[in-house]
C-alpha positions as a printed Julia matrix, in Angstrom:
748×3 Matrix{Float64}:
 -16.07   32.21   -8.55
 -15.28   35.58   -5.9
 -12.9    33.44   -4.05
 -11.52   32.36   -7.9
 -11.35   35.4    -9.47
  -9.26   36.18   -5.68
  -6.44   34.17   -6.21
  -6.08   34.43   -9.96
  -5.52   38.67   -8.98
  -2.82   37.17   -6.35
  -1.4    35.2    -8.34
  -0.29   37.4   -11.69
   0.23   40.48   -8.85
   2.78   38.1    -7.24
   4.37   36.95  -10.55
   4.81   40.4   -11.81
   6.35   40.79   -8.64
   8.9    37.85   -8.23
  11.51   38.66   -9.41
  13.83   35.52  -11.15
  15.96   33.09   -9.25
  18.34   30.84  -10.51
  20.6    28.42   -9.12
  23.67   27.34  -10.4
  27.06   26.12   -9.46
  29.16   22.8    -9.75
  29.53   19.01   -8.57
  32.69   17.0    -7.9
  33.97   14.24   -5.81
  35.54   14.47   -3.39
  39.25   13.77   -5.72
  37.65   17.53   -6.89
  36.69   15.59  -10.11
  33.32   16.43  -12.26
  30.34   14.22  -11.81
  28.81   14.39  -15.34
  25.11   13.37  -15.04
  24.58   14.04  -11.29
  21.0    14.45  -10.81
  19.81   18.14   -9.42
  15.94   17.68   -8.71
  13.28   19.93   -6.79
  10.96   17.76   -5.45
   7.88   19.99   -3.98
   8.15   21.55   -7.97
   8.72   17.84   -9.99
  11.33   19.51  -11.54
  15.12   18.52  -12.45
  18.22   18.57  -14.12
  21.38   16.64  -14.49
  25.11   17.5   -14.45
  27.35   18.58  -17.95
  30.55   16.86  -18.88
  32.48   19.86  -16.16
  30.09   18.53  -13.93
  29.02   22.31  -14.42
  24.65   22.92  -13.62
  21.78   25.34  -13.76
  18.65   25.54  -12.49
  16.11   28.51  -13.28
  12.45   29.86  -12.23
  12.41   28.92   -8.85
  10.48   30.65   -6.49
  10.99   32.84   -3.62
  10.93   31.13   -0.43
  11.92   27.75    1.51
  13.07   24.89   -1.24
  14.71   22.05   -0.88
  16.99   20.53   -3.5
  18.57   16.76   -3.59
  21.41   16.3    -5.41
  21.97   12.5    -6.27
  24.45   10.19   -7.73
  24.72    6.6    -8.59
  27.56    5.36   -5.45
  27.45    8.25   -3.84
  25.71    9.65   -1.07
  22.31   11.31   -1.36
  23.33   15.25    0.02
  20.38   17.44    0.96
  20.16   21.51    0.55
  17.6    23.81    2.21
  17.99   26.98    0.39
  15.92   30.42    0.72
  15.71   32.63   -2.33
  13.84   36.14   -2.37
  14.89   37.11   -5.88
  18.3    37.16   -6.49
  20.91   34.22   -8.45
  22.29   31.82   -5.79
  25.49   29.74   -6.45
  25.99   26.77   -4.6
  28.95   24.15   -5.19
  27.89   20.19   -5.11
  31.08   17.51   -2.8
  29.54   14.47   -2.9
  31.06   11.19   -1.2
  31.42    8.04   -2.97
  29.94    5.89   -0.77
  27.96    1.94   -1.11
  25.61    2.32    1.58
  21.99    4.32    0.28
  21.43    7.83    2.1
  18.59    9.9     3.26
  16.18   10.8     1.06
  13.74   13.51    0.11
   9.64   12.27    1.79
   6.29   13.73    0.65
   4.38   10.95    2.93
   4.44   12.99    5.58
   2.91   15.83    5.3
   5.72   18.19    3.72
   8.9    17.6     2.11
  11.26   16.38    4.35
  13.91   14.57    4.51
  13.61   11.02    5.78
  15.32   11.57    9.36
  13.38   15.05    9.42
  10.38   13.47    9.72
   9.01   12.38   13.58
   6.95    9.69   11.57
   9.38    6.92   10.45
   8.53    6.45    6.97
  10.66    3.92    4.93
  11.72    4.29    1.23
  12.22    1.45   -0.93
  13.26    2.03   -4.68
  12.39    0.39   -6.95
  15.53    0.68   -9.09
  15.86   -2.82  -11.57
  19.17   -4.02  -10.02
  18.15   -5.02   -6.42
  14.19   -5.39   -6.88
  12.17   -8.89   -6.75
  12.02  -10.24  -10.2
   8.61  -11.53  -10.18
   4.79  -11.76  -11.4
   3.32  -10.49   -7.88
   4.37   -6.77   -7.91
   3.38   -6.82   -3.74
   5.08   -9.21   -2.74
   8.21   -6.49   -3.93
   6.98   -4.14   -0.93
   7.6    -6.94    1.58
  11.49   -5.88    1.27
  10.61   -3.45    3.95
  10.58   -5.5     7.11
   7.5    -5.05    9.0
   5.08   -4.75    5.45
   3.79   -8.4     4.56
   0.68   -9.73    1.87
  -2.26  -11.45    1.78
  -2.2   -13.38   -1.24
  -4.36  -15.34   -3.37
  -2.0   -16.79   -5.4
  -0.29  -14.33   -7.91
  -2.5   -12.36   -9.22
  -4.12  -10.69   -6.11
  -2.05   -9.6    -2.89
  -3.04   -6.99   -0.9
  -0.34   -4.89    1.68
   0.19   -5.94    5.65
   1.42   -3.43    8.08
   2.57   -4.53   11.3
  -0.74   -7.03   11.18
  -3.25   -4.91    9.68
  -4.87   -4.89    6.66
  -7.21   -3.96    3.86
  -9.46   -0.88    5.21
  -6.77   -0.3     8.03
  -4.18    0.43    5.67
  -4.37    3.43    3.47
  -2.37    2.83   -0.62
  -1.54    6.47   -2.03
  -1.6     6.3    -6.31
   1.07    9.6    -5.95
  -0.64   10.92   -2.82
  -3.97   10.39   -4.35
  -6.03    7.88   -2.29
  -6.47    4.98   -4.28
 -10.2     3.49   -4.67
 -10.87   -0.17   -5.51
 -13.08   -1.9    -3.43
  -9.94   -2.94   -0.97
 -12.07   -4.01    1.61
 -11.19   -7.71    0.67
  -8.66  -10.13    0.49
  -9.77  -11.13   -2.84
  -9.79   -7.8    -4.36
  -6.45   -6.36   -6.11
  -3.88   -3.79   -5.38
  -4.37   -1.83   -8.53
  -1.14   -0.37   -8.76
   1.89   -1.24  -11.53
   5.81   -1.21  -10.63
   5.74    0.82  -14.02
   6.35    4.39  -14.22
   6.78    4.76  -10.84
  10.65    6.01   -8.02
   9.95    5.14   -5.2
   6.99    4.08   -2.48
   7.32    5.27    0.46
   5.87    3.44    3.85
   4.37    4.79    6.6
   4.53    1.81    9.66
   2.1     2.9    12.31
  -1.42    4.75   12.62
  -0.97    8.1     9.74
  -5.04    9.25   10.25
  -3.5    12.83   10.74
  -2.0    13.6     7.29
  -5.19   10.54    5.63
  -7.78   10.89    7.79
  -9.45    7.74    8.42
  -8.61    4.04    6.71
  -4.36    5.49    7.68
  -4.93    3.42   11.1
  -2.42    1.16   10.39
  -0.39    2.91    8.22
   0.05    4.61    4.59
   1.89    2.97    0.76
   2.43    5.96   -1.51
   3.37    4.71   -4.91
   5.47    8.42   -5.84
   5.42    8.63   -9.52
   8.45    8.8   -12.2
  10.58   12.05  -12.07
  10.32   14.33  -15.38
  12.29   14.15  -17.75
  15.94   16.51  -17.18
  15.07   20.38  -18.83
  15.97   20.04  -22.73
  15.67   15.95  -22.72
  12.99   13.68  -23.88
  14.06    9.6   -23.06
  12.39    6.73  -22.4
  12.43    2.86  -21.22
  10.93   -0.35  -23.03
  11.07   -3.27  -20.29
  10.24   -6.48  -20.45
   9.48   -9.87  -18.73
   9.46  -13.54  -18.93
   8.48  -15.22  -15.68
   8.9   -19.2   -15.93
   5.81  -19.87  -13.15
   2.73  -17.33  -14.8
   4.34  -18.69  -18.07
   4.21  -15.02  -18.36
   5.84  -12.26  -20.52
   6.12   -8.02  -19.06
   5.55   -5.76  -21.59
   5.51   -1.71  -21.07
   7.07    1.33  -22.87
   7.32    4.42  -21.77
   8.5     8.32  -23.58
   8.94   11.56  -21.72
   9.95   15.01  -22.56
  10.69   18.54  -20.93
  11.43   21.77  -22.39
  11.22   25.22  -20.5
   8.34   25.37  -18.43
   7.16   22.35  -19.98
   7.33   18.54  -19.43
   4.78   15.95  -20.4
   5.41   11.9   -21.05
   3.2     8.61  -21.69
   3.91    5.0   -21.1
   1.36    1.72  -21.89
   2.04   -1.32  -20.62
   0.25   -5.17  -20.41
   0.53   -8.33  -18.76
   0.28  -11.54  -19.26
  -0.2   -15.37  -16.29
  -0.69  -18.37  -16.68
  -1.95  -20.73  -13.8
   1.25  -20.22  -11.3
   3.03  -23.65  -10.65
   3.18  -24.75   -7.15
   6.09  -26.03   -5.24
   6.35  -29.14   -6.9
   5.1   -28.44  -10.26
   1.22  -28.13  -10.36
  -0.87  -26.21  -12.02
  -2.86  -24.06   -9.91
  -6.49  -23.93  -11.62
  -7.42  -20.28  -12.34
  -4.89  -18.46  -11.21
  -4.11  -16.62  -14.33
  -4.73  -13.04  -15.23
  -4.46  -10.7   -17.47
  -3.43   -6.75  -17.2
  -3.27   -3.73  -18.95
  -2.12   -0.19  -18.39
  -1.92    3.94  -19.51
  -0.16    6.37  -18.39
   0.07   10.1   -18.93
   1.31   12.93  -16.84
   1.97   16.66  -18.38
   2.74   19.51  -16.63
   3.87   23.0   -16.23
   6.06   24.88  -13.23
   7.56   28.18  -12.93
   8.26   30.34  -10.04
   4.62   31.05   -9.56
   3.47   27.54   -9.18
   4.18   23.79  -10.11
   0.83   22.44  -12.02
   0.61   18.82  -12.81
  -2.38   16.34  -14.38
  -2.16   12.62  -13.9
  -4.56   10.03  -16.05
  -4.11    6.58  -15.14
  -6.17    3.39  -16.57
  -5.74   -0.38  -15.86
  -8.11   -3.05  -16.48
  -7.14   -5.92  -15.4
  -8.7    -9.8   -15.34
  -8.1   -12.02  -12.98
  -9.19  -15.86  -12.06
 -10.62  -16.71   -9.19
  -9.95  -18.91   -7.46
 -12.52  -21.6    -6.36
 -14.47  -25.01   -5.56
 -16.17  -24.51   -8.48
 -13.54  -23.64  -11.28
 -11.7   -25.9    -9.91
 -14.81  -28.5   -11.56
 -14.29  -27.48  -15.31
 -10.82  -25.85  -15.37
  -8.52  -29.26  -15.99
  -6.4   -27.48  -17.83
  -3.87  -25.51  -17.37
  -3.97  -21.8   -19.84
  -4.3   -18.09  -19.81
  -6.84  -16.14  -21.08
  -9.84  -15.58  -18.39
 -12.99  -17.27  -19.93
 -14.84  -18.6   -17.35
 -15.34  -17.95  -12.89
 -12.89  -14.12  -13.61
 -13.2   -10.59  -11.92
 -12.08   -8.16  -13.85
 -11.54   -4.8   -12.9
 -11.95   -1.11  -15.32
  -9.83    1.94  -13.23
  -9.75    5.51  -14.55
  -7.95    8.22  -12.02
  -7.42   11.55  -13.17
  -5.87   13.58  -10.94
  -5.01   17.05  -10.57
  -1.92   18.82   -7.87
  -1.28   21.96   -8.27
   1.5    24.65   -5.65
   1.05   28.46   -5.67
   3.65   30.61   -4.62
   1.95   33.43   -3.02
   4.96   34.96   -1.33
   6.19   33.48    2.28
   2.66   31.58    1.8
   2.66   27.75   -0.3
  -1.12   26.37   -0.95
  -0.94   22.96   -2.71
  -4.96   22.83   -3.87
  -4.88   19.05   -5.37
  -7.83   16.94   -6.5
  -8.96   13.87   -8.4
 -12.0    11.64   -9.42
 -11.59    7.73  -10.27
 -14.26    5.86  -10.8
 -13.49    0.94  -10.53
 -15.36   -0.93  -12.54
 -15.92   -4.57  -11.15
 -17.34   -7.2   -12.11
 -17.48  -11.37  -11.18
 -18.29  -13.47  -13.86
 -19.14  -17.21  -13.69
 -20.01  -18.96  -16.64
 -18.64  -17.17  -19.91
 -20.2   -13.95  -20.28
 -22.33  -14.14  -17.62
 -22.47  -11.25  -14.65
 -22.49  -12.34  -11.17
 -21.73   -9.21  -10.08
 -21.45   -5.66  -11.8
 -20.71   -2.13   -9.72
 -19.52    0.45  -10.06
 -17.23    3.41   -7.69
 -16.92    6.78   -7.98
 -15.01    9.25   -6.39
 -14.2    12.68   -5.76
 -11.34   13.78   -3.66
 -10.14   17.3    -2.95
  -7.66   18.99   -0.81
  -6.16   22.85    0.17
  -3.42   22.91    1.97
  -1.53   26.13    3.18
   1.66   26.39    4.38
   2.67   29.14    6.63
   5.37   31.84    6.89
   8.17   29.35    7.67
  12.03   29.6     8.03
  14.82   26.23    8.32
  13.05   24.99   11.88
   9.97   25.57   11.46
   7.04   24.37    9.4
   3.37   25.5     9.65
   0.32   23.51    8.55
  -3.22   23.78    8.26
  -4.85   21.74    5.63
  -8.9    20.71    4.74
  -9.51   17.45    2.82
 -12.21   15.69    2.04
 -14.23   12.93   -0.42
 -17.24   12.21   -2.27
 -17.94    8.43   -2.84
 -21.09    6.93   -4.53
 -21.19    3.27   -5.15
 -24.24    2.23   -8.1
 -24.79   -1.25   -8.59
 -25.16   -2.02  -12.41
 -27.97   -3.71  -15.55
 -29.95   -5.44  -12.48
 -27.59   -7.71  -11.94
 -28.27  -11.71  -10.0
 -26.38  -10.32   -6.84
 -25.79   -7.37   -5.26
 -22.6    -7.24   -2.92
 -22.97   -4.05   -1.71
 -25.99   -1.49   -1.57
 -26.29    2.05   -3.13
 -24.79    3.95   -0.9
 -23.22    7.4    -1.06
 -20.04    8.51    1.27
 -18.99   12.05    2.44
 -16.47   12.79    4.13
 -14.5    15.74    5.12
 -11.64   17.34    7.69
  -9.85   19.94    8.91
  -6.36   19.32   10.53
  -2.83   21.32   11.48
   0.66   20.48   11.64
   3.62   21.85   12.78
   6.83   21.17   13.31
  10.19   22.99   15.42
  13.6    22.73   15.91
  15.24   23.21   19.35
  19.15   24.25   19.28
  19.53   21.89   15.57
  18.81   19.0    17.32
  15.53   18.09   18.89
  13.07   18.53   16.34
   9.61   17.87   17.46
   6.41   17.23   15.17
   2.9    17.68   16.88
  -0.75   18.07   15.25
  -4.43   17.85   15.74
  -6.92   17.03   13.04
 -11.09   16.87   13.0
 -13.12   14.46   10.45
 -16.72   14.22    9.61
 -18.4    11.14    7.8
 -21.54   10.15    6.31
 -22.74    6.58    4.41
 -26.14    6.09    3.98
 -27.66    3.51    1.79
 -30.68    2.21    0.45
 -32.1    -0.98    0.52
 -31.94   -4.33   -0.93
 -34.74   -6.62   -1.27
 -38.74   -6.98    0.46
 -38.61   -6.86    4.62
 -40.65   -9.89    4.51
 -37.5   -11.95    2.51
 -34.32  -13.7     4.28
 -31.72  -11.39    2.02
 -33.45   -8.32    2.88
 -31.27   -5.41    3.77
 -32.3    -2.58    5.03
 -31.42    1.12    4.04
 -28.17    2.27    7.16
 -27.14    6.45    6.97
 -24.89    6.23    9.38
 -23.03   10.03   10.71
 -19.59    9.22   12.46
 -16.7    12.03   13.69
 -13.88   11.88   15.71
 -10.72   13.88   16.38
  -6.73   12.26   16.26
  -3.64   13.7    16.05
   0.49   12.75   17.04
   3.46   14.14   19.26
   6.78   12.7    17.99
   9.85   13.74   18.06
  14.01   13.13   16.43
  16.94   13.61   18.5
  20.52   14.19   16.36
  23.25   12.71   19.31
  25.46   13.25   16.33
  25.25   12.98   12.57
  25.68    8.9    12.8
  23.13    9.08   15.79
  19.37    9.89   15.36
  17.12    8.3    18.16
  12.62    9.03   16.56
   9.98    8.71   19.01
   6.43    8.85   18.0
   3.0     7.95   19.77
  -0.37    8.97   17.47
  -3.81    8.57   18.31
  -6.33    7.17   15.48
  -9.4     6.37   14.21
 -11.02    4.21   10.96
 -14.89    4.32   10.63
 -16.62    1.16    9.25
 -17.25    0.94    5.46
 -19.7    -0.12    3.82
 -19.14   -3.45    3.64
 -18.28   -4.51    7.24
 -21.61   -2.88    7.29
 -24.43   -4.1     4.87
 -22.5    -6.94    3.83
 -25.04  -10.12    4.04
 -24.29  -12.84    0.66
 -22.11  -15.43   -1.07
 -18.23  -13.25   -1.95
 -15.98  -15.59   -3.25
 -15.8   -18.98   -0.92
 -17.26  -17.71    1.82
 -20.67  -16.07    3.25
 -19.86  -12.51    4.19
 -22.46  -10.84    7.07
 -22.27   -7.73    8.1
 -23.34   -5.49   11.42
 -24.69   -2.62   11.34
 -24.18   -1.97   14.31
 -20.2    -1.48   13.99
 -18.41    1.42   15.99
 -14.91    3.15   14.46
 -12.42    1.88   15.46
  -9.76    4.35   17.83
  -6.28    2.99   17.51
  -2.96    4.76   20.78
  -0.29    3.86   19.08
   3.69    4.29   20.8
   6.28    4.05   18.09
  10.74    4.07   19.35
  13.33    3.49   16.93
  16.82    4.5    16.83
  19.23    5.18   13.04
  22.61    4.72   13.12
  24.87    4.89   10.24
  28.66    4.96    9.73
  30.31    5.05    6.26
  29.92    1.31    5.65
  27.35    0.78    8.38
  23.71    1.26    9.06
  21.1    -0.35   11.98
  17.74    0.52   12.53
  15.7    -1.04   14.88
  12.29   -0.31   15.34
   9.97   -1.41   18.99
   5.56   -1.13   19.01
   2.92   -1.19   20.49
  -0.57   -0.68   19.16
  -4.4     0.02   21.18
  -6.92   -0.48   18.69
 -10.74   -0.57   20.83
 -12.84   -1.93   18.24
 -11.17   -3.91   16.1
 -12.95   -4.62   13.25
 -12.28   -7.96   11.59
 -14.02  -10.58   10.12
 -13.94  -14.59   11.05
 -15.34  -17.77   10.1
 -18.51  -18.08   12.8
 -17.86  -21.81   12.42
 -21.1   -22.42   10.68
 -22.94  -22.74    7.23
 -25.09  -22.22    4.91
 -27.57  -24.58    3.56
 -25.07  -25.31    0.17
 -21.78  -26.28    2.04
 -20.55  -22.38    2.16
 -18.73  -21.5     5.79
 -20.53  -18.05    7.34
 -17.58  -15.43    8.07
 -19.08  -12.25    9.86
 -18.14   -8.85   10.46
 -16.55   -8.59   14.53
 -15.67   -6.1    17.04
 -12.48   -6.43   19.65
 -10.29   -4.46   22.15
  -6.86   -5.5    20.87
  -3.35   -4.71   21.33
  -0.51   -5.49   18.41
   3.01   -4.93   19.95
   6.15   -5.81   18.07
   9.46   -4.86   16.16
  11.83   -4.04   13.49
  15.51   -4.93   13.03
  17.89   -4.0    10.04
  21.35   -4.62    9.31
  23.8    -2.72    6.31
  27.24   -4.43    6.24
  29.91   -2.61    3.42
  33.12   -4.02    4.39
  35.84   -1.74    4.2
  38.96   -4.84    3.04
  35.66   -6.19    0.96
  34.87   -2.6    -1.41
  32.2    -5.42   -3.74
  30.52   -6.77   -0.69
  27.42   -6.31    1.04
  24.92   -7.95    3.35
  21.91   -6.65    4.79
  19.82   -8.4     7.19
  16.12   -7.51    8.85
  14.27   -9.48   11.11
  10.51   -8.5    11.8
   8.22   -9.75   14.48
   3.74   -8.68   15.28
   1.58  -10.25   17.27
  -2.25   -9.35   17.79
  -4.46  -10.53   20.45
  -7.55   -9.89   21.44
  -9.08   -8.82   25.49
 -10.55  -11.92   25.71
  -7.36  -13.86   24.89
  -7.87  -14.66   21.26
  -5.41  -13.8    19.0
  -6.07  -11.92   15.69
  -6.71  -13.62   12.46
  -3.91  -12.89    9.09
  -1.15  -11.21   11.95
   2.02  -12.54    9.42
   4.77  -15.39   11.38
   8.16  -13.42   12.38
  10.11  -12.98    8.55
  13.86  -12.87    8.95
  15.61  -11.59    5.67
  19.13  -12.48    4.75
  20.99  -11.08    2.1
  23.96  -11.01    0.45
  25.44   -9.22   -2.27
  27.9    -8.14   -4.46
  28.54   -5.23   -6.99
  31.19   -5.43   -9.56
  32.29   -2.39  -12.43
  32.82   -5.38  -15.12
  31.9    -9.22  -14.17
  31.79  -11.17  -17.69
  29.97   -9.15  -20.17
  28.4    -7.2   -17.69
  29.39   -4.03  -16.48
  27.82   -1.99  -13.26
  27.28   -6.0   -12.52
  24.93   -6.97   -9.56
  25.18  -10.92   -8.13
  23.27  -11.66   -5.73
  21.87  -14.02   -2.48
  19.48  -14.02   -0.7
  17.26  -15.74    1.78
  13.07  -15.34    4.1
  12.54  -17.45    6.44
   9.29  -17.29    7.43
   8.87  -19.51   11.5
   6.45  -21.32   12.01
   2.71  -19.19   13.09
   1.29  -20.98   16.0
  -1.23  -17.91   17.27
  -3.24  -19.04   14.92
  -6.8   -17.35   15.84
 -10.41  -19.08   16.24
 -11.56  -21.5    13.54
  -7.85  -20.37   11.96
  -5.3   -22.91   11.5
  -1.5   -22.63   12.54
   1.03  -22.49    9.66
   4.62  -24.39    9.36
   7.55  -21.97    8.84
   9.8   -22.46    5.76
  12.28  -20.93    3.82
  12.87  -19.54    0.7
  16.14  -19.07   -1.35
  16.68  -16.69   -4.36
  19.55  -15.95   -6.72
  20.08  -12.83   -9.29
  22.71  -11.34  -11.75
  22.55   -8.44  -13.99
  24.53   -5.86  -15.22
  24.99   -3.35  -17.72
  25.53   -5.1   -21.32
  27.02   -2.72  -24.18
  25.46   -2.77  -27.45
  26.68   -0.57  -29.35
  26.02    2.78  -28.13
  23.5     1.47  -26.23
  23.22    0.22  -23.12
  20.95   -2.39  -22.05
  20.08   -3.66  -18.06
  19.88   -7.05  -18.34
  18.76   -9.14  -14.89
  17.93  -12.56  -14.73
  17.15  -14.43  -11.47
  15.53  -17.46   -9.87
  12.96  -17.92   -7.25
  12.45  -20.09   -4.81
  15.36  -22.06   -6.0
  14.35  -25.01   -4.59
  10.73  -25.39   -5.63
   9.78  -25.49   -1.89
   6.17  -26.67   -1.83
   5.16  -24.3     1.38
   2.14  -22.37    3.09
   2.41  -19.02    3.84
  -0.04  -17.7     6.63
  -0.59  -14.89    4.77
  -2.27  -17.31    1.6
  -5.78  -17.3     1.03
  -5.32  -20.11   -1.34
  -5.36  -22.6     2.36
  -9.58  -22.2     1.83
  -9.06  -24.65   -1.35
  -5.75  -26.54   -0.18
  -3.24  -24.67   -2.48
   0.41  -24.44   -1.69
   2.2   -21.36   -2.66
   3.96  -20.71   -5.89
   7.21  -21.97   -6.67
  10.06  -22.15   -8.31
   9.95  -19.19  -11.16
  12.92  -18.36  -13.06
  12.72  -14.8   -14.35
  14.38  -12.2   -17.08
  14.17   -8.82  -16.58
  15.07   -6.61  -20.12
  14.78   -2.67  -19.82
  16.13   -0.45  -22.96
  16.63    3.37  -22.15
  16.79    5.59  -25.27
  16.88    9.19  -25.85
  18.8    12.05  -25.54
  19.53   11.85  -21.89
  19.15    8.04  -21.7
  23.71    7.64  -21.33
  23.31    9.67  -17.92
  19.99    8.02  -16.69
  21.18    4.67  -16.77
């Protein structure tokens, strides 16, 4: 209590001393013409505005110290400025240069607000622009646009991201910076986050335990919430999506407003999808899924600090695609009545930043509760359990200048798993997990070209569970009490040879502790009988990355290579044995392994054909155990090629976009023991879209066709192979977005 009072006194004292900081200026293009509707945004304050008809803008109540500000306008390079305020007004006039190649962004997943080129850890940014993202019922499929990212899928409703051959608990998923906990250990459980109300997805490929601890050994996917409405406006949008393959319909409505120092918003959505059609036309029994979502946020921003509150709710009902269901589901449908899982997730988070002179203090906390239910016959509960997680974080940004960043941090979470109502199956025991960690991060720039970043972290975790059953019974699971402690760290650098050429390298040591499922499983989980091992020890990874980025006005080129050595890698694999009822037995195992590969990306916008874009990416990863066997769930090599045309006017579209995309998966002959090899395939997608003017209102409309030729194929990471089903076939998608409100025109 004393500490809280001291902090409050310091805050009030500083608010009285802190003078007004104001930033104003004018934004023009290279011809000195005003750019009305330019976005001016301060990420760490979650505050922004837009320029008026004359290109003028103004931001008030800015804090003392160093802050980053991003200026962006569609069709122009982003401009990112570092400013230091000390109690007086500043004027900054900005000139934006027209371009068709996307520029770098400010990212937050690297521990502090930095540009993509400033951070020694390579962070890819996927902007969820309706023009460019794939229209699909499966949101995880959208993420696979980033080279090196793939997915384990069980149809359209259940999928998990894969980064450089690692997945499930080797990847940490963040909902706006908060670790997302929804029984993510299993490929049979969904991602649990939808695409609405999200502006960007930031992806770290490779170990990130320094910043995020255990579960970030393979990378991080951070879903960044949409920005607040510009100050003084109320805006919103309605979204409708229709999918032919799943007879799917998506509705989503959001509204947000900002007035002075306060802002807030709400968003609600619904998805309904029938059993999908495989390539060739046969339906996949019980692959139907239905979802509801609700999101709300409120915030206050001032020169003394920024205070944000978020609430997310997801209800998901997902059919279990298994042989038991096939015997009873003989007709295609969309209602979940038998053999399905239901997840109800509540997430309440508080994210705050205090400006204390030359210091900045982040104080964040979140509570989330996920209930998982498996139904067999109608209203027959097989599994019912609840996962409650409290996370907390404090980060102190020490005094720094334009060449430096110094951060000290503390993170932790308390988690409790509880079986409810004594159901027939107890997939996991009642258990408590407590984790706490401390870390430090330093970034320094030498000679304006060389940026070095390093840090160290120590984690302590304890997992304790209750026993299940009686000692004399075969299904008995004894109680466990395990404690783990580990150091992790990284050392990396970026070197700007010129404004166009950048080299980046990073060496990271990371770890992951065994999770509850890996330690205690002993029972049937959908189509397999899973057996854990309480003797499992933590994984330890040592990865080296090297990447190059080169860009010109109409050309970008990226290449990255990596080698990841993981000692005691934990994975689940078939044993070749079966239970008396004919269910395959899978066991969690450990082995020293290595994963290596890389990604290449090329984007060309010919000067002679200004409306044309050519983009291609290639990703490859190989995973092997020390004994020579290959690892399971490692994706095939993938090649993507996109031809995109953008015109100011095409037919009845304004700002039109026409695209042709091919996705090539090469044959995956490097199968793990008891895992089958997979043939290669080529898919073709096409799309057209743009803005349509209806009176004074603009509508964003897009029509696309995925898997144009209805290819009958099986992806290597599809768990539908277990039941001899193919991946989804042709899908015709119609997407409609209707923006509205006082600033809708400027925010199309």
